N, C-alpha and C positions, 0 to 999 in steps of 0.2 A: 524231448528237449529241443528248443528252437535252434535252427541252424545259424551259424555265424560266418562272417567273412573270414576266409582262410588265407588267401594269397592272390597276388596278381599272376596271370598266366600269359604266355606269349605263344602264338601259333604262326607258322610260316606256310603259306599256300599261294600258288600262282604269282610268286614274286612279291607278295604282300606280307606285311607283318600285322597280324591281328592281335589286339590286346583284349584281355578279359578279366573279370573279377570272378573268382571261384568261391562259392559258398557251400558249407556242409562238407561231409566226408564221403570218400569212396565207399562203395558197398550199399549206399542208399539209392533211391530212384534217380537215375541220371536225367538231367534236364538241361536243355540249352535255352537261354532267355534272350530274346531279340527285341531291341528298343525301337522307338519310332523315329520318324524323319527329323534330322538335326538334333536328336537326343544322343544319349550314350548309355553305357552299362550302368551308370549310377541311377538310372530311372527306376531300378528295382530295389534301391537301398532301403526304402521305407516298408516295402511289402515283404521282402524275404525274411526279415527277423521274426515275423509272425508265423512262419512255416517250419515244418520239421520233416525229418527222414528224407531229405533230398540232397543230392549233390548237383549244384547248379553252376553252370558256366554262363555268366552273363557277358555277352560279347559287345565290344565296340565294333560295329560293322564297318566295312571299308569306307573311308572318308569321314568317319565320325570319331569323336573322343580321342583316344591315344593311338588309334590304328592308322595304318598307312593310307594316303590318298592314292587313288588309282592313277596309272600312267596317263599321259595326255592322249594316247590313242585308244583308251578304254572308256566305257560308259558306266553310268550308275543305274541302268535299267535293273529292275528288281530281280530279273532272271539271273543276273550275274552273282547274286548273293547265295543262291541255292547250293551251288557246288562248294562254295567256301565254307558254309555251315556244315555240310557233309564232311569236308576235310577236317574240320575241328572235331567232329564226333569220331572220325577215324583215329585222329591223333590221341584222343582220350581213351581209345579202345572200346568205344560204345557201339555195339552192333545194333542196339535198340535203345531208344531214348524218348523222352517227352519234350515238348516245346511249349514255352510260354512266350507269346508275342504281343506287343502293343503297337497299334496303328500300322505303320509301314512294316514293322516287324511281324505283325499278325498276318498281313497279306503274304509276306515271304513264308511264314510258317505253313500256310495252306498249300502253297506251291511245293514246299519240301515234302509235306505229308502225302501229296498226290503223286509226286515224281518218285518217291521212295517209300511206298506204303509198308514195305516189310521192315523199315527201320524205325518208324514212328509209332509209339504206343498211345499217347495222349496229346491233345493240342488244346491249349487254353488261349483263346483269342480275346484280347482286351481292346474293345472299341476299335476294331479293325476288321475289314470285310474282304470279300473277293475283289480283285482289281476291277476297275470299271472297264467293261468290254468296249471294243471299238470296231466299227464296221470296216470291212476290208477295203472299201473304196476310199477311206480316208488315210490310208497308209502313206501315200506320197506326201500329203500335207503334213502329216505327223513327222516324217523324216526331215522335211525342210525346216519345220519349226524347231526340231531338236538341234539341228546343225547350227541354226542361227543363235539359239539360246546358249548352247554349249560354247560357242565361240565367244559370246558376250560375257558369260559368267566366268569362263576360263581365263579371261583377260582382266577380270575385276579383282579388287582387293577387298578384304573383309572390312567391316566398320570397326574403327578403333575407339576406345573409351579411355577417359582420363584415369579411372581407377576400376578395381575389380567390382565394386558395388554398383557402378553405373552399367557395367556389362551385364550384371545380374538383373538390374532393373529393366534393361532393354528386353530381356526375355520375359520378364513379368508382364510387360506391356506388348508382347509380340502378337503375331497372327493368331496364335492360340494362347490366350492369357494363362498365366501360371501363378500359383501362390508363391510368395517370396521364398519360403523354405524349400519348395520344390525346385524353383529356378536356381537357388544357391547350390543345391545338391548336384544338379546337372553341370553347373559352372565349375565345381571343384575338379571335374574331369574334362570339361570342354572349353575352358577359358585359359589362356596363357598370356604372358607379357612379352612384348617385343619392343624394339626401339621406338615405335610410334605409339605405344600404349597397350592396353589390354584388348584382346579380341577373341571371338569364338573361332575355334580351330577347324570346324567342319569345312570340307571342300566346297567352295562356292558353286561348283558344277552340280551339286546336289539340288540346286534351285532350278536347274534347266529341265525342259521337257524330256520325256523318255524317247529314245530313238524308235522303239517298237512297242506297240500295245497289241494284246491278243484279242481275237474275235470271240464271240460266245462259244463257237465250236472248239476253239483252242482251249479256252478256260474249262469247258465241260470235261475235256479229257483229263485234266488234273483232278478236279473235284469229285468226279464220280469214282475215281480210283482210290480215294481216301478210305482206309480201313480203320484208322485210329478213332478212338472216342474223341469227340470234339465238344467243347463248351465255348460259347460266345457270350462275353459280358458286354452289354451295351450300356453306355453312360446316358442317363436321362437328359443331361444338359449339354450333350456333345454337339458341336457344329457339324459333325460328320455322320449324322444319322443316315442309314442306307436308304437309297431311293428305291422306287418300285422295281426297277430293273435288277438291282442288286439283290433285293429281297427275294425275287423269284428264283434267283440262282441258288439260294439256300436249299432249295428242294433237292439239289444234287447231293446233299449231305444229310440223309434222313436221320442219321444217328446224332445229329448236332443238337445239343441243349442250348436254348437261348435264355439268358437271364438279364433282365434290366435292373440296373442299380442306380441310386442317386449319385450325383457327382458329375464332374466335367470330363473332358477327353482324357485328362491325366489323373483319373480318380485313383489309380494304383499308387500314385506318387504324392497324393494330397491327403486330405483329412480322412478319406475313405480307404486308405491303404490296408488297414487291418481287416476291414470287411471284405475287401477283394481277396486278401490272402486266405481268409477262412473259407470262402467259397471255392477258391482254386485248390486249396488243400483237400477239401472234402471230395472234390472231383478226381483229383490225382490218386486219392486213396482207394 
């Protein structure tokens, strides 16, 4: 029987309140689902109803959806999310669990599986890869860029829209174009109304550069440690196809299955949602 949305969940960790959507029932395969950059837990709303025998916690990662924004002295480097996801698993009482991650959430999923190989059984990566490695001699420039951009975006306000529909349309026409229905689903959790109009609630600092990026050697230590079964779903029409350097890093995960499917970067949220769910379900089984 297909899993259904059960309830909203709230988790507290590191002074943050993390919100989530829970699907399915306890006793089934435990899964944590992680959305992409500037998305939220609703990104899995079209995919999960085609799956079964799962207990899924789809998180709003910090700074996204209904979850807290990080404090002004904290960063949105992806390494920060790893411990928070583990804290959610601990609060669910899950010693071992699977992960489904899209885009930025897929990158975080790989880091979690490498840092905690005894905790993760399966990883489904949806159009997201290993982080782009950075040479050690660029660390100073990266830090300076991050400081400048975090100061700039930290002082900026979101874009306000006259009505909800215009906020949705802005996402339809955004950096990564979305189908209207897909954008509307994300907006139900990511758009709110204030005195100046409707706006997307994601923390503006998410648009800033990371303070730290890892070298090839750093990243290798994560990915060669992964013991989980891994499946990577690549969208044929994605603007984020892995480059040669990233593809070479896939050799660190010899057990990874790579599957190319028709669709765009958000294929799990658009017309191909059922197809993605079927492939993910078969893998998790």
